[in-house]
Legacy VTK file of the C-alpha trace (Angstrom):
# vtk DataFile Version 3.0
C-alpha trace
ASCII
DATASET POLYDATA
POINTS 96 float
92.386 105.126 123.064
90.739 102.419 121.034
92.685 100.286 118.570
91.480 102.096 115.443
92.629 105.428 116.912
96.144 104.048 117.453
96.686 102.474 114.012
96.039 105.231 111.470
97.033 103.616 108.156
99.405 101.023 106.660
102.552 102.230 104.905
102.713 100.767 101.379
106.224 101.090 99.925
108.635 98.733 98.189
110.612 98.269 101.397
107.523 97.543 103.495
106.256 94.999 100.934
109.599 93.147 101.096
109.225 93.045 104.894
105.664 91.728 104.615
107.054 88.466 103.203
108.837 87.932 106.557
105.774 88.988 108.635
107.142 92.494 109.264
104.519 95.199 108.688
104.725 99.001 108.763
101.981 101.363 109.989
101.463 105.041 110.685
100.376 105.277 114.321
99.226 107.955 116.756
102.073 110.167 117.985
101.143 109.555 121.629
100.963 105.738 121.373
103.710 103.622 122.942
104.985 100.197 121.864
102.735 98.236 124.241
99.603 100.057 123.042
100.608 99.537 119.394
101.154 95.790 119.946
97.768 95.381 121.672
96.015 97.367 118.919
97.552 95.188 116.170
96.573 92.013 117.999
93.014 93.285 118.471
92.429 94.628 114.949
94.182 91.955 112.863
93.831 88.920 115.235
97.587 88.135 115.138
100.388 87.638 117.688
103.005 90.413 117.845
106.623 89.527 118.661
108.072 93.064 118.781
107.407 96.668 117.809
109.938 99.286 116.676
108.865 102.938 116.500
110.285 105.868 114.534
109.293 109.523 114.943
109.349 111.075 111.467
110.149 114.782 111.553
108.300 117.200 109.261
110.399 118.450 106.332
110.628 121.990 105.000
108.646 122.548 101.809
108.471 125.676 99.680
105.676 127.085 97.592
107.092 130.127 95.891
108.794 132.216 98.532
106.741 130.815 101.405
108.340 128.087 103.504
106.242 125.624 105.484
106.687 122.223 107.052
105.006 118.904 106.370
103.443 117.340 109.425
105.486 115.167 111.756
104.197 111.639 112.406
105.080 108.321 114.018
105.840 105.067 112.208
105.697 101.588 113.760
107.385 98.483 112.366
105.513 95.468 113.758
107.072 91.987 113.687
104.744 88.997 114.116
105.606 85.691 115.758
106.622 82.686 113.643
103.385 80.749 114.250
101.119 83.783 113.740
99.010 84.048 110.598
99.904 86.853 108.140
97.767 89.994 107.812
95.340 89.531 104.895
95.378 93.202 103.869
99.045 93.021 102.889
98.645 89.610 101.239
96.419 91.153 98.574
99.139 93.710 97.696
101.794 91.161 96.737
LINES 1 97
96 0 1 2 3 4 5 6 7 8 9 10 11 12 13 14 15 16 17 18 19 20 21 22 23 24 25 26 27 28 29 30 31 32 33 34 35 36 37 38 39 40 41 42 43 44 45 46 47 48 49 50 51 52 53 54 55 56 57 58 59 60 61 62 63 64 65 66 67 68 69 70 71 72 73 74 75 76 77 78 79 80 81 82 83 84 85 86 87 88 89 90 91 92 93 94 95
C-alpha cells in the first residue's frame, strides 16, 4: 500500500483540534493498516517525525430509516503523536 491509501482523511473535531496544539493528530486510516505502516505513511506524506501511534477500531452503529434497520460502516482511527522537535502539520495549523 502507498501512503495515500493508508491515510484516508483527517478527523476534524473539537477534541482533535485541542490535541493538535500538543502535536497529536487524528486520522481515519485503512482498516488493514498497522501502527508501523501508519507511522511511515505520516512521515512520508507530511514530512514529520512520529513518536507513537494509537489505533482504535470504530464499530458501525445501528441506524433506522422508517422500519428498516441498517448499520453505518465500521472504520479505523489513528491518533498520531509527533516528536518534540518535529515541525507541526500545516493542514491542521490553518484550522486553528
